[in-house]
N, C-alpha and C positions, 0 to 999 in steps of 0.2 A: 412515096409518090414523086414522079417526075416532074420537075418544074420546066418552064419554058421562057426563052427570052420575051415572048409576046405577053407573059404575065407582068412584065415591068414596063410595057409600053402604054403611055398614059398621055392624053391631051392636056391634063391639068398641070399648071406650072409647078415646079419643084418646091417642096416645103422645106423648113428648116430641118425637119427630121431626114429628109432625103440626103442633105449635105452632111449630117452628123454620121448617118451610116456609111456614106462614101468615104468620109475622112477616116472612120474607124477601120474599115476594111483595107483602105489604102495604107493606113499606117501600119497594120499588121502584115501586110505585104512587103512594106519597105523595111520593117524591123520586126521579125517574128518574136524577139524575145519580150516584146510588150505584151505578149499573150499572158504572161504571169500577172499582170495588173488587171486583166479583165476576166478572171476565173469564174465570176459569177454569171457571166454571159453564156447564153444558150443560142443555138441556131434559131429557135423558134421566137426569139426576142426581136428578131429583124422583121421589118415589114415588106421588103423587096425580097422575093424569092431568090434572085440571084445572089444578093449579099448574104443570105442565109446559107445557100449552097457553098459559097466561098469560105465562110466562117467555119462551117462544118468540116470542109476539106482541110483547112488549117488546124483544127482540133485533132482530127484524124492523123495528120502528119506529125503533129507535136506529141501524140501518144506514142507514135513509132520512133520517137527520138531523131528526128530529122537533123542532119548534120548542121543546117542553118541555125539551129538553136544553141549552138556552142558559144563559148565565150568570145571567140575570135574567129568567126566564120570567114572563110575565103570568098572572093568574089563569085567564084563559080558555084559555090554552095548557096550564096544569096540568089543568083539567077536560077538555080535548080529549085529553090524554094517557091519562087513564083511560077516557074514551069510546071512543078509537081502539083501545086495548089490547083491550077487551071485544069490539070489532067483529071485529078480526082473530083473536082467540082463539075466537070463536063459529063461526068455519069448521070448527074441529076438535072443538069441544064444543057440540053443538046445545042449545039451551035455556038458554044462560048468561045469567043475569039480572044487572042492575045491582047488585042487593042483594049479590052475591057480592063485588064490589069493595069496597063499603063495609064488609062483614063482615072482610075481609082487612086492610084499612087499620086497622080498629079493634083487630086482634089484634097490631099492631106497636107494641111499647113506644116504641122509639127508631129512626128510619130510618138514623141514623148508625151503628148496630150492625149493618147489613146484611151487612158482610163476616163478622162473627162468626156470624151466622145461617147464612150461606153454608158455612162450615166445618162446621157441624153438619149440614146437608143432605148435604155431600159425605161425611161419616162414615156417615150412613145408606146412601148409594150403595155405599160400600166394603163395608159389612156385606152388603148384598144381592148384590154381585158376587162376594164370596168364597163365599157360600152357593151361588150359581148354579153357579159352577165345581165346588165340591165335589159338588153333586147330578149334574152331568154325568160325573164320575168314577164315582160309584156306579152310574149307568146303564150305563157302559161295562163296568165290572167285573163286572156281573150279566147282561149280555147274552151268554150263552153260545152263543146261536144265531148270533152274528157269526163269520165265517170265521176271524178272528184277534183274539179279545178282548184279548189281551196287547198287541198293537200298538196297538189303539184306545185301550186304557187308558193306555198310556204317552204316547200323543200328547196325550190330555186332561190328563195330569199336566204335560207340558211346556208346554202352553198355560196352565195354571193358574200354573205357576212363573214364566213371563214376565209374567203379569197381576200377580203379586205383587211382581215387581221394579218395575213401573211404580207400583204403589201405595206401595211402600216410598220411592221417590224423592219422593212427594208428602207422605207422613206422616213426617217426621223424628222420632227419639226425643226426648223432653223430660225434664227432671229430675223424678224421682218416677214415671217410667212404668215400673213393673216388670212384665215379661212374666209371664203366668200359665199354668199347665199346663192341658192339655186336661181336660174334665170327664170323670167316670167314665161310660163308655158302657154300654148295655144288653149283655148277653151275646150273642156271635154265634149265628147260626142254625145248627142242626145240619148237619154236612157231608153232602154228597151221597153216595150209595152208590158212584157212579163214582170219587169222590175216594178213598174208603176202600179200593176195589179197586185203585186205583193203588199206594196205599201198601203193600198186601199183596203185590201182584206184585213191587214193588221189594224188599221184604224177602226174599222167596223167591229171587229171582234174585241178590241180593247174597250170600245165604248160599250159593248154589250156585256163584258166581264171586267169591270173596272177594278176588281180586287187583284188582278194580276199586274196592275201597272207599277206599283211600288217596287216589285222585284224586277220587272223588265227595265225600268229606268236605271238599273245599275249597270246595264250593258248597253242599252240603246240610247242614242243621243240624237237631237235634231239634225245634226250635220250628216247623219247616215242616210237621210232621205234624199233622193234625187230630186224630187218636186218640192220647190220652196214653200208651196202651200201645204203639203203634207207634213213638212217640217214645222210649220207654224201650228198646225192643228195638234201635232204630238206634243208641242211645248204647251199648248193650252190644256190638253188632257193631263199631262204630268203637274201643271200648276194646280188645276182643280183637285187631283188626287193628294197632292202635298198639303193642301188646305183642309182636306177632309170634306170637301163640299160635294153635293150630289152631281152625278155625271150622267147626262143624257144629251141627246142632240141639242136641245134647246140651251141647256147651260153651257155646252161646249161653244155654241154659236155666240152666246153672250161673252164668253171668255175670248174668243178670237176677235170680237169687236174691240175689247179693251186692248188687245196686242196690235191693233191697227192693221188687221188683215182684211177687213171689209171695206167696200166702198162708202164714202169717197176717198177715204184715207189709204186703203189698201188695195190690192190687185183684184179682188173678186167679190162677187155678190153673194149674199146669204144662201141662195139656193144652191150654189156650188159647193158650199161647206156641208149643207144638209145631204147632199147627194152621197156623201162619203159614208153615211151611217146607215145604209140599208141593211136589213137582216142578213147575216153572214155566218156560215158554219165554220167551226174550227177552233183551234186553240190560239190565243194571242201570243203565247210563248213561241209556238211554231213560226207564225208569220213574222214575229220580231226577229227570230233567228234568221229567216230568210232575208230580211232587210239588212241585218248586219253582215250576212254573207255577200251580198251584193256590194255593200260598202266597202268591204275588205278587198274585193277584187278591183273595185274601182281605185282604191287607194294604192294598191300594188301597181296597177296600170299607169296611174298618174304619176306616182314618185319614180317609177323605173323610167318613164319618158323624161322627167326632169333630170335624172341622173345621166341619161344618155346625151341630153343637151349639154350638161357639165363636161362630159367626156370629150365632147367636140369643142370645147373652149380651150384652144391652145395657149391661151394666156395664163392658164391656171398651172401652178406647180403641182407635182404629184401629192404633196401633203395637202395642198388646198383642195384638190380633187377628192382625196380620200375622206377628208373631213367634211366637205360638203355632201359626198354621197351618204356618209354615216348619219348626217342631220336629216337627209331626206328619207332615210329608210326608218328613221325613228318614229315618223309619223305613221308608218305602216305597222310597227310594232304596237303602238297604242291601240290601233284598231284590232290587231290580231289578239291582244290580251282580252279585249271585250268579246271577241268571237269565242275564245275558249270559255269565257264566263257564261256567254249564252248557251254554249253546249251543255254545260254543267246545269244551268237552269232548266233547260229543256228536258234533259235526262230526269231531273228531280220531279218535274211536273208530270211527265209521262208514266212515272212510277206511281204517282198518285191517282192518275187517270181521272180527274174531275171532268174533263171536257174532251170532246172528240178531236182527234189529231188527223187532218187530212193527209192524203199522199201528196207526194211532191208534184205530181202531174195534175194539178188543181184546175178545174174548169175556168177559163177566163170569164170575166164579168164583161157582158157585151152592152148591156144597157144599165142606166143608173137613174133611179127616180128618188126624188126627196120624199121624206114623210108627208110633206105638205101636198105633193101632187098625188101621193098614193091616197091621202085622205080624200082629195076632191074626186079622184076617179071612183071611189067606193060609195059616193053619194047618189 
């Protein structure tokens, strides 16, 4: 792919990485023998296309045993090195002027420090690579039009983890490199109505078939719910099931009162809780799996956004960035393990076939009536 000088034109002020790239390329133009100390560098490690093209040109000339790489090159050979580098790079960057080489050479304080400059450039590449993988995860987690967004998201996470392992082997921890926690992210977007409907259907079917709750609570947690009220009602359901007490709309309502969900201590009135327990068809295992599925995608999206923010924090060292990223992704791994457990539980219950399992395209509930209002209307 041919680059252009226009690709390097920006109105943003130069960053420390820009100076590091300029110093590295300028140092190699001035002393090509410093290439031996930056053998781990590749053209794609540079952010600026012009710097990448110049470095690729120097690697090409080095592989062809350019005379400037000798032990005691003559002045003419050193000038030829700069001239030949510009000529080869100009094939990829049209309009590359000789003044570019002179500018870069002037930006290098000391060519003998080229290996140090290279580590700075690699640090910038590491930051961009982490951000790129994070954005891929965000894209997969939000692409609900995909036939299986969970599988795609997990595959992207696996690729991300493999890339982190490679980076960790390159960036060893050093004294004083204290990992930092992820920055506070913006609040998540409001949940979709479909996700809220899944949660309502689960609570209704779980109240109708309470025998399934002990198995479901092994993989479903209150934090998987998008609506805090639904999370509190689920906690009430699991509490009743754990104590072996009867489960019906009234006992659940009483339990939510003890958990300070009802007014005046909580956020809602009793009727709002009772509305959740209208007769509903389906298997609670199925709806619970749907809830965990949404929680997994939300966790992937949230943690990937956190990682992207970490990658843009230039005060972090590569080791701190890698460690912080691994910590963020570990939260997703926890939800992923519960998702796999939910899949096994769902497969086991479907083989027994005790309850009806609806299709994924379930009808949305448009109206909700509490048992109390239903009884009044029947009088």
